[in-house]
N, C-alpha and C positions, 0 to 999 in steps of 0.2 A: 836901395832906394825904393824899388817897387813894393817890397814888403812893408816899408814904412808908410807909403801912400795907402796901401790896401788896409792896413790896420787903423790908420787915421780916419779913413772913410768909414770903416766899421764902427769906430768909436763915435763919430758924429751921428751915424744912423741909429746906433743904440740909444744915445741920449735923446734924439728926436722922437724915436718910437716910444721910449719910456714916457715922454711927455704926453704923447697921444693916448697911451694906455691909461695914464692917470686921469685924462679927460673923460675916457669912456670906461672907467673902472666899474660902473654899475651895470654895464652891458655884458660883461663876461665874468664867469665864476673864476675866482682866484687871480684877477687881473693885477692886484697889488703885489701878490707874490711873484708874478711874472715881471713886474717892474723891479722887484728886488733882485731877481735873477739877472735881468738885463744890466742892472747897476753892477752886479758882480762881474759880468762879462766885461763891462767898461773898466772896472777896477783891474781885472786881469790884463787887459790891453795896456793900461797906463803902467802897470807894474813891469811889463816886458819892455816897454818903449822908453820909460823914464830915463835910464842911463844913456840911451841914444839921443834923447832930446836935451838933457841938462848935464850930462857928464857922469862919469863913473862914481863920483862922490855921492850921488843919490842912490847908490846901490842898497844901503840898509833900508831906506824908505821903500824902495821898489820891492825888496824881499818881504817887508811887512805887508805890502799890498798883495803880493802873490800868496802869502800865507792864509788869506781869507778864502781861498778857492773852495775848501770843503763846505763852508757855510753857503756859498753860492750854489753848490750842488745839492745841498739839503733843501734850500728854497725851491730849487727845480723839482725835487721829489715831492715836496709839499704841494706845489702847484699842480703837478700831474695827478695827485690823489684827489684834490678838490675838483680839478677840471673833469676828471673821469667819474666823479661822484662815488668814490670808493667808500666802502663801509668799514675800512680799516680803523681800528680804535686809535684815538688820539695819542695814547701813550707810546705807540710805535713811532709816531711822528716826533714826539718829544725825544725819544731815544735816538733817532737819527740826528736831530739837532745837537743832542748832547755829545754824540760821537764826533760829529763834525766840529763842534766847538773845542773838544779836547785835541783833535788833530791840528786845528788852527792855532791853538795856544802853544802846542808843542813846537810847531813851525816858527811861531813868533819868538819863542825863547831860545831855540837852538839853530835857527836859520835853515831854510829848505834847500839851499844850494849856493851857487856863486855865478857871477857873470864872467864869461870868457869869450875870447875870439874863436870863431869857428869858420875856417876858411871856405867851406862849401856855401855858406850863407853870404853870397856876394852882395855887397852894399849894406850889410848889417854889421855894425861895429861890435855890439855887445849882445850876447844871447845867453839866457840862463841855462845852466846845467845842474840838475838836481843831485843832491847827495842822498844818503839813506833816509834822512828825515823827509826830504822832498818826495822820495818814492813812497813813503808811508802816507804822506799827505795826498799824493796822487791816487793811491789805492783807495783811500776813503772817498775821494772825489769820484772815482770810477764806480764804486759800489753804489753810491747814492744815485748817480746818473743811470746805472743799469736798472736799479729798482724803479726809477721813474719811467724809463722806457718800457719795462715789464708791465707797469700799471697801464700804460697806453695800449700795449698790445692786448692785454686782458680785456680792457674796455672795448677795444675794436672787435674782439672775438664775440663778446657778449651782446653788444647792441644790435637792435633790429632796424634802426633808422639808417637809411642810406646817407642822408646828409650828415648825421653824426659820425658815421664811418669815415666819410671824406674829411671831416674836420679833424678827427683824431689822426687819420693818416697824414694830413698836412703837418701836424705838429711832430709826428714821428719822423717824417721825411726831413723836416728842418733840423731835428736833432742829429740825424745821420749826416746831414750836410755840414753842421757845425763841427761834429767830431772829425769829419774828413778834412775840413779846412784847418783845424787847429792841430791835426796830427803831424803837420810839418815840423812843429817844434820838437816832436819826439825824435827827429833825425839827429839833432844835436845831443839830446839826452842819451841816445843809444850809439852815438858816434858813427852814424851812417853818412858817408860822404856824398850826399845828394842835396840839390837846391830844393827848398820846400815850395814848389810851385802851387801846391794846394792852398797855401796861406793866401794866395792872391784871390781866391774865391770867397774869402771871409765876408766881404761886404754884402753878399747875397744872403748870408745866414740870418741876421735879424729881420730882414724883409720877409723872408719865407716864413719864419717863425710867427711873426705877428700877423702877417696876412693870412696864414693858415688858420688863425684863431678868429681874427676880426673880419674876414671877408664876408661873413654872414651877418655882421652886426653894424659895422661902421659906415659902409658905403651906402648911405641913405639917398643922397642925390646922385642918381645913376650916371648922368652925363658928366658931372664933375668928378665922380669917382673914377670913371674911365679915363678922363684926361689926367687926373692926378697920378693914377697908376702908370699910365703910359709915359708920363713925364719922368716919374721916379725910375722906371726901368731904363729910359734913355740916358738919364743922368748917371745911373750906375754903370751902364755899358761904356759911356764916355769916360768915366773915372777909371774903369779897368784898362782903357786904352792908354792912359797916361803912363803907368809903370812899364807897359810893354813898349811904348814908343821911346821912353827914356833908355831902355835896354838895347835899342837898335844900335849897331856899331857905327852907322854913318851920321848919327845925330850931332855929336860934337857941339860946336857953338850955336848951330842953328836948331838945336833941339826944341826950343820953344815953338818955333814955327812948325817944325815937324809934328810936334804934339798937337798944336792947334789944328793943323790941317787933318791929322789923323782922327782927332775927336770929331771934327765937323763932318768928315767923310763917313765915319761910322754912324753918326747920328742921322745923317740924311739917308744913307743906304738902308738903315734898319727902321726908319720911321714908320713905313707902311706895315711891315710884319709885326713890329712891336704894338702898333695901334690895334691890329686885328687880334693879337694875342691878349691884350688888355681887355678888349671887348669880349673875347671868349671867356675870360675869367670872371668878369663882372656880369655878363649875360650868357650863362651856359645855354647852348642851343641857339644863340643869336637873338638879336632884337626882332620882334614881330614887325613885318613890313605891312604896307597898305594892302598888298596882294594877299598876305596872310589873313588880314582882317576881313577882306571881301570873301575869301574862300571859306572862312569860318561861318560868316553870316549865311552864305549860300548853302553850305552843307547842313547847318542846323535848321535852316528854313525849310528844308525838304521833308522833315519828319512831321508826323501828324499827331503823335501821342507822347505823353510824358515819359513813358517807359522807353520808347525808341529814342527820345531826345537824350535821356540819361545815358544810354549805351553809346550813342553817337558822340556826345560830348566827352565821355571818358576816353573813347578811342582817339579822338582828335587831340586832346590835351596830352595824353600819355605819349602819343607818337611825336608830338611837337617838342616835348620836354625830354624825350629819351629815357623816361622812367615811368613806372606804373603810378598813375595818379587816380585816386578814387573820386568819382563825381556822384553826388547824391542830391536829388531834388525833393523838396519837402513842401507840403501844404499844411500849414498850421503845425500840429504835433506829429503828423504822420508822413512817412517817406512814401514816395511813389513806387519804389521798388523794394526788393528783398536783398539788395546788395549788402554784403558784409565785408569789412576789411579790417586789418589789424589797426590798433590804436596808433601805432607808430607810423603808419603809412600816410603820406601827405594826401590830403583830400580837399576838394572844393565842394562846398555845400551852398545850394541855391534854395532859398526859403521864401515863402509868402510872408510879407511884412504886414504889420497891423494896418497900414494905410492902403492895402490892396496891391501894392507893387511887389516886385521881386528883388531881393537883395542877395548878394553872394558873400560868403565868408570862407577864409582859408583856414584849414586845420593842419597842423604838423609842418607848417612852413616857417616856424620860429628860427630854425637853424639854416634855412635856405638862403642863398645869395639873393640880394635885392633884385637882380635881373630876373631870376625865376619867379619871385613874388610879383614883380611888375608884369611879367608875361601872363601869370595866372590871373591877376586882377583884370587885365585887359580881356582875357578870354571870359572871365566871369561876368563882365559887363555885357558882352555879346550874348552869353548864355542867359542872362536875366531877361534881355529883350526877347530872345527866342522862347523862353518860358511863358512870358506874357502873351506872345503871339499864339503859341500852342494852346494856352488856356482859353483865349478868346475863341479860337477855332473849335475847341471841344465844347464850349458853352453854346456856340452857334449850332453845332451838330446836335447837341442835346435838345435845344429849343426846337430845331427842325424835326427831330424824332418825336418830341412831345406833341408838336402840332400835327404830325402825321398820325400819331396814335389816337389823338382826340378825334381826328376826322374819321379814322377807321372805326373807333368806338361809336361815333354818332351813326355811321352807316349800319354797323352791327346792331345798334339799339333799335333803329328803325326797322331793320329786317326781323329782329327777334320779336318786336311787338306785333308785326304783321303775322309772323309764323304762329305765335302763341294764340292770337285771335282766330286764325284759320284752323288751328288744331283742336281748339276747345270743343267745337260742335262735333267733329268726327269722333273724338274720344268719348263724348257723352253717348253718341249713337252706338259705338262699339260696346260700351259698358251696359247699355240697356239691352243690346242684342244678345248678350251672353247671360242675361239674368236667369234664364231657365236652363242654362247649360249645367253639366255636372260640376261638382265642387272643385275638382282639380282644374278644370278649364277656367272657371270663374276666378280662381286664385291666380293662375298663370297670367290671364289677361289683366287682372287687377295690378299685378306687380309690374307688368310692362307699361300699363297706363301711368302708374305712379312714377316709373323711371322717366317716361317722356315728360311728364309734368315737372319732375325735378330738374331735368335738363333744360326745360323752357325757363323755369324760375332762375336757375343759375345763369343762363344766358342773358336774361333780362337784368339780373343783378350785376353781372360783369360789364355789360355794355352801358348801363345808365350812368349819368354823371353823379358824383358823390359830393357830399358836404360833411366833412368831419366835425364832430362836436367834442373836442378834446378837453378833458378835465384831469386833474391830478388823481391818479388811481393807485391803490395798493395792489400790485400784481399778485402778491402772495394770497391776499384775502380773496381776490377775484378767482384765482385758479382753484383754491380750496372749495369755493362755492360751485365751480363748474364740474369738479371731479368727485363730488361727494356721493354720486350715484354710480361711480365707475370704480368698483373695488379692485379691478385689475391694474389701475394706474398707480404707480409709485411716485411719491414726491421726494425730490432730492434735498440735500442739506441747505441749498441756497434758498429754499422756500420755508425755512424755519423762522425767519425774521422778516419784518416789513420790507418791501421793495417798491418804493413809489416811482411813478413815471407819468408823464403827460401823454394821454391816449384817449381814443374814442372807445368807451366800454363796450358798446354794441358791436363795433367792427372788431375789437379785440376778441370778444367771445366768438365771433364768427370764424376768425382765423384760427384760434386755438381748437375749436370744435372740429373744423375741417381737418386739422392735423391729427387730432386724437381719433377721429373716425377712420382716417387712413391707416393710422398705426394699429387700431384694433382689428381692422380687416386684414392686415398683413401679418398678424401673429401666426407663429408655427406651433401647433399643439404638441409636436414631438420635440420641441427645443430642449436643450440641456438646462434651460432655466425654467422648466415647466412648473416647478414648485414655487416659483417667484412671480411677482407681477411682470408682465411682459411689455408693459408700456411705462416709460419713465419720463418724468418732467422735472426740470431743474432750472434755476435762474442764477445769473451772475450780475450783481449790482455794483456799479462803479460811478465815479464822478462824470464820466463821459457818456456812458451808455448802459442800457439794461439788456442782457442777453438771455433769451428764453430758449431752452432746449427741449425738444419733444422727440423721444427715441423709442424704437421698438426692436424686437429680436426676430423680425420676419426674415423673408428670403433676401432682402436687400433690393437695391435699384439696379436693373439691368444696365450694362455699360452704354447701350445704344440709346437709352432714355435719359441719361444724366444731363446731357447738354441741353435738352429741350423740356426739362422737367416742369418748369414754371410757365411754359407756353400753353395756350388754350388747346384743349382736347388731347393732352398728353397725360395718360393715366397708367398707373401700375396695377390698378384693380380691375378685374374683368367686368364688374358691374358699375364702375364709376363713370361719371360724365366727362372727366378730363378737364373740368373747369375749377375744381376745388383748389389746387395749388396755384393756378393762375389768379384766382381771387385772393388767396393769401398774399401772393407777391404784390398785387395791386393795393391791398390794404396796407402792407408795410411801406410801399412807395409813397402812399398818401401820408403816412406818418413821418416821412423823411428817413425811414430805416430800410432794412434789407431782409430778405428771406433767402436762406442758403442751405444747401445740403452739406453737412459736415461729418467728420469722423470722430466718434467718441467710443472707445472700447469700454465694455465688450459688445456694445450694441451694433447690429448690422446696419441700421438706418437711423440717422439723426438729422432733424431739421432745426436750424437755429434762427430765431427771430431777433433782430437787433433794433432796439428803440433808442434813438439818440436822446440825451438828457437836455431837452429844450422845451420852452413853454409854447403852448398853442401851435402845434405843427399844422401846416396847411397842405391841402391835397395837391 
C-alpha cells in the first residue's frame, strides 16, 4: 500500500511539473526534452502499477509501456547534452535514439519480462521481473543514463560559473536520487528478499529535478515562490506520512484518524523549519532586512572617493552574498578603477546615465536565484544613491579647490607684478654698472639678469588670468612648423597625417615649446642613441581625445621629483625657473585636458598631453 501511494504521488507530481515545464519552455534549454523524459517516467510508473490498479489482465499493455524505457533514457541523454551546451555532433544523438528504438522494439515484440508475486514487497500484489530481453533493455537504458550523467559531470568540471555549477550539480543530484529511489525494484529482479523502502522517496525525485533546473528561472515573484515551495514541501512530507501511518500495526479500523492526526502533527511540527528551508532556497543568504539597508547606507556613506566606494561596495556585497561579486563604477565610457574580473563572474555595474543620474545593471546573474538578484538590485539602488552623493562631494571639493587656486593666483599675480616692477630698476642699474667690466663678467651678469627676467615673466604669465581662444587646429601642421628649426627632434608616425583638435594655438605652442626646451636641455651626449635624434614627438588621434607625446633620452626624472613635477618651482634643469611644467599643466587644464609623465620605451622621459575632442574648451 505504501509503495502504491508513493508511486501515485510521484505520477501526479510528474504530470504537474511537466505542465509547468511546458509553460516555461522558453526559459530553459532543452525544456521540452525534459518534458519527454518526465512523460517517460510517468509511463514507467503506469506500466508498473497498471496490473495492481486494473488487474493482471492488463499485463500485456503494462509490458508495452515498460518497453519504452530506453527511449525515455535517450531523451534524458539528449536533454543533458543540450542543457550542458555540449558540442557533440548530432549524429551521435541520432545513434543513441536508434539504439534505444531498436531495444524498445525488441522488447515490444518479445516482452521484457512477466508480473509475479514477490513476498518481500508487502502490499504490492504484482511486480515485474525481467527476462533476458528485459535485461538487455535495462542495459541500453543504463548506458544512455550513464552517458547523460557523464555529460553533466564534464560540464560541471569545465564551467567557470559558480551558479552554473550549482545548477548542474542540482540536476546530477536529482538523477542520483531517482536512481536510488527506483533501485528498489531491482530487489525483485535480483531476488533479494528485502522491502524496497527507497521507493518511498520517489515523490521527491521530480521535485528535485525540476527545481534544480528552474529555481533560477521560474520563481519570479519571490514571496509567492517561497510560499509555493514551502507548501509543496509540506504536502510532500504529509503525503509521505500516509504510507508510514498505514503500515503502523495499531492502525486497524481507526487508520484514517491515525493518518489524519499524523499528517496534521507532522505539518504543524515542520512548518517553521520548512518555511526557513524554502526561504533559504529562494533567497540564498537570506532576505535583506531594514537593518541591512541602514548598515549599507551608513558604510557606503562614509567613503569620499569613487575608488574607495567601489572597493567598499564590492566587499559588502560579496560578504553578504557569500561569494565573490565584482562591483564596477563607470562615468560615461570610463571605469573609475582598474578592476578586472572574469567574464563569468557575477558583477554589479553602476554607471552614469544620460540624464545625469546613476543606474545599476547586473551582469552574470542570469542563472542566479531571484533572491540573489533581488538582493543585488536592492544593494545596487543604495549604491547608486551613494555614487550620486560621492560625485556631488567631489564636485564641491573641486569647486572649492578651484576657488582657492584662483585666490592664490590672484595674490601671486599681485605679488609678481610688484616684484617685477621693483626688480626692473635694480637690474638696469646692475647692467649699467658692469658696462666697463671685463667681457666674462659682463656675460655672466647678463645671463643672470636674463634668468631673473625670465623668471619674472614666467611668474607673471602663470599668475595672471587667462582667456583661451580655441579654434580647430591641425596639430600635425602646427608641430611641423614649430620643429622645422630643431633638427634633433624626430616626428613619430602619428604625425604623418592630419590630426585636428580644438585648442588655443598660442597656448599650444607655449606648452609644446616648454616641453621641447626641457627635453633638449635633458639630452645625454653619450647616450646609446647618439646617432639618432634624442627628442621624439608623436601623436595619437581618436574620436575621444588627441594624445601628444614629447619624449627624450635624458637622465630621467628623479623619484623624489615625480610627485610634484607639475607644481610651481619644481625643476629638473639646474638653470630652469621651475614654472615651465606648471604652466604646461595649467594650459592643459584650461583646455579641459591633462599633462602627465608617462612611460614609452625606449625613452627615459616622456610627457603626454591629452586634448579632449570637444568644441570651444573653456578655462
